[in-house]
N, C-alpha and C positions, 0 to 999 in steps of 0.2 A: 346703081343706088347703094348696093351693098358695100362697095368700096368707099363710097362717099360717107356713109354712116360709120364705117370702120375708121376712116381717117379722122372724122370728127370726134369719135370716142377717144382717140389718142390725145386730143387737144382739150377735152372736156373733163379731165380727171378731178378738177377742183369744183365741179358743179354737179351734185348728185341728181338734182331734178332734170337737168339736161341729159345726163347719162341714162336716166331712166327712159326718157323720151327717145333717145337714139337707139337704145336696145330694143325698145318696143317697135319702133319703125323699121329696124333692120329685121326683126322677127317677121313683120309683115312682108318684107321683100323675100325672106327665106320660104315663107308659106306659099307665095305665088310660084316659087320653083320646086315645091313639094320636098324641101329639105327639112323634114319634120324633126329630126334630132336637134338641128341648129335652131328651129323655132323654140323648141323646148329650152335650150340653153339660153338663148337671148331673152326670152320671157321671163325665165327664172332670175337672170341678172337684173332685168328691169324692176321686178318685184322686189328684189333686195334693196333697191334704192327707193322705191315708192310702192308700198304694199297695197295701194288701193287702186292700182291701174286695171280697171275692168277689161279694157281691150287686151291687155297681156294675158289675164286669166282666160279670156274667151279664145285667143290664139293658142295658148298652151293646150287648152282643152281640145280644140280642133286638131292640133298635132297628135295628142294621145288618142283620139278617136282613129286617125289614120294609122297610127303605130299599134292599134288594137291593144292598148294598155288601159284596160278598164279600171284597175286599181288606182293608177295615178290619175286617170280622168275623174274618177269619183272624188278623190282628195282635192283635186283642182276645182271641181264644181263647188264643193263645200266651201273652199277658200273664197271662191268668187262670191258665193251667197253672203258670207260674212263681210267681205269687202263692200258689196252693194248695200248692205244694211248700215255699215259704217258711214258710207258716203251719204245715204239717204238721212241718217240721223243728223249728220253734220249739216247738211242742207236745210233740213226741217228747223234746226236750231237757228240757222241764219234767217230763215223766213220769219220765225216768230220774233227775232230780234228786230227785223225790219218793220214788221207790222206794229210792234209795240212803241216805236218811236216815229213821230211824224217827219222828223228831220234825218232819219237814218240814211246813210248813203249806200250805194250799191257795193262799196268796198268792204263792207262788213264780212261778206262771205268770200273767202279767198280760195275756194276749192276749184 
């Protein structure tokens, strides 16, 4: 899986959203192999492309726990909370928009 994600990253250089997903998925694979430094690196890359990837924050936090790096863990958890609030605010806005219009489509919210 790691090689497949790495190969895909080479061809996805013009698609930031796809790169974020690929880095995040490769981080999950590294996590299963207990390669915690690589988890941190890939999650950090994913978050550079899309700063609201909750799973990337969670994986990076898990890696910092395993690496016993409490300072970076604390920073990551704070970033995670900010990201979750941002996503929730965005989704709440979409719900309000949907409920205010009888004919609003599901495509209003693209998160």
